[in-house]
Structures are given as structure tokens and as C-alpha cells.
C-alpha positions in Angstrom: 30.0 0.9 1.4 27.0 2.1 3.2 26.3 4.7 0.6 26.7 2.1 -2.3 24.1 -0.2 -0.7 21.6 2.6 -0.1 21.8 3.9 -3.6 21.5 0.4 -5.1 18.4 -0.3 -3.1 17.0 3.1 -4.1 17.6 2.5 -7.7 15.8 -0.9 -7.5 12.9 0.7 -5.7 12.7 3.6 -8.2 12.8 1.3 -11.2 10.1 -1.0 -9.7 7.9 1.9 -8.7 8.3 3.5 -12.2 7.2 0.3 -13.9 4.3 -0.2 -11.5 3.2 3.5 -11.9 3.2 3.1 -15.8 1.3 -0.1 -15.6 -1.3 1.4 -13.2 -1.6 4.5 -15.4 -2.4 2.3 -18.4 -4.9 0.4 -16.3 -6.6 3.6 -15.1 -6.8 4.9 -18.6 -8.7 1.9 -19.7 -11.1 1.9 -16.8 -11.9 5.7 -16.3 -13.1 8.1 -18.9 -11.0 11.2 -19.4 -7.8 9.9 -17.5 -4.7 10.4 -19.6 -1.2 9.0 -19.1 1.0 11.5 -17.3 3.9 13.2 -19.1 7.2 11.4 -18.8 8.6 14.6 -17.2 6.4 14.1 -14.2 7.7 10.6 -13.7 11.2 11.9 -14.1 10.7 14.8 -11.6 9.2 12.5 -9.1 12.0 9.9 -9.5 14.6 12.6 -9.2 13.1 14.0 -6.0 12.9 10.5 -4.5 16.5 9.8 -5.5 17.6 13.0 -3.7 15.8 12.1 -0.5 17.2 8.6 -0.7 20.7 10.0 -1.2 20.4 12.3 1.8 19.0 9.4 3.9 22.2 7.5 3.0 24.8 10.3 3.2 23.8 11.6 6.5 24.3 8.4 8.6 27.5 7.5 6.5 29.0 10.9 7.4 28.2 10.4 11.1 29.7 6.9 11.0 32.8 8.1 9.2 33.4 10.7 12.1 33.6 8.1 14.7 37.1 6.8 15.8 37.2 3.1 15.1 39.2 2.4 18.4 36.6 4.3 20.4 33.8 2.4 18.7 35.5 -1.0 19.3 36.1 -0.2 22.9 32.5 0.8 23.6 31.3 -2.5 22.2 
């Protein structure tokens, strides 16, 4: 449940960031001389790296939460 929400938010952010990066690359190409569009491989590598970091940011807290005994957690609250 926690992992699913985190991955969904990360995917939305990656898609929005990719679209914005592509739009800004086109804008920079029209404004600046000698600036070319980056290769799609660079976008894919950056997205993959960010997805791995987002996955780690979701998995670590989910694992810690899964180790807690529910009865102990409810007693402490």
C-alpha cells in the first residue's frame, strides 16, 4: 500500500518532469545558438536513476513499518 502510493507519485513526477524537460530543451534550442536537444538516452538514464532513488525512498520506510508488531504499535498510541 505504501509502496504503491510512492511509486505512483514518482511515476507522475517523472512523466511531468520529462515533459517539462523536453519542452524547455526545445525552448532553449530556439533561444540559444549551438544548443542541441539531448539524446533520449540521457533522459532515460536520468529517469531510471530518479526512479531507483524514489523506489529506495519508498521501500526502506515500508520495510521498517512491516517489522513493527501491530499490537505493540496500537498499544503505544
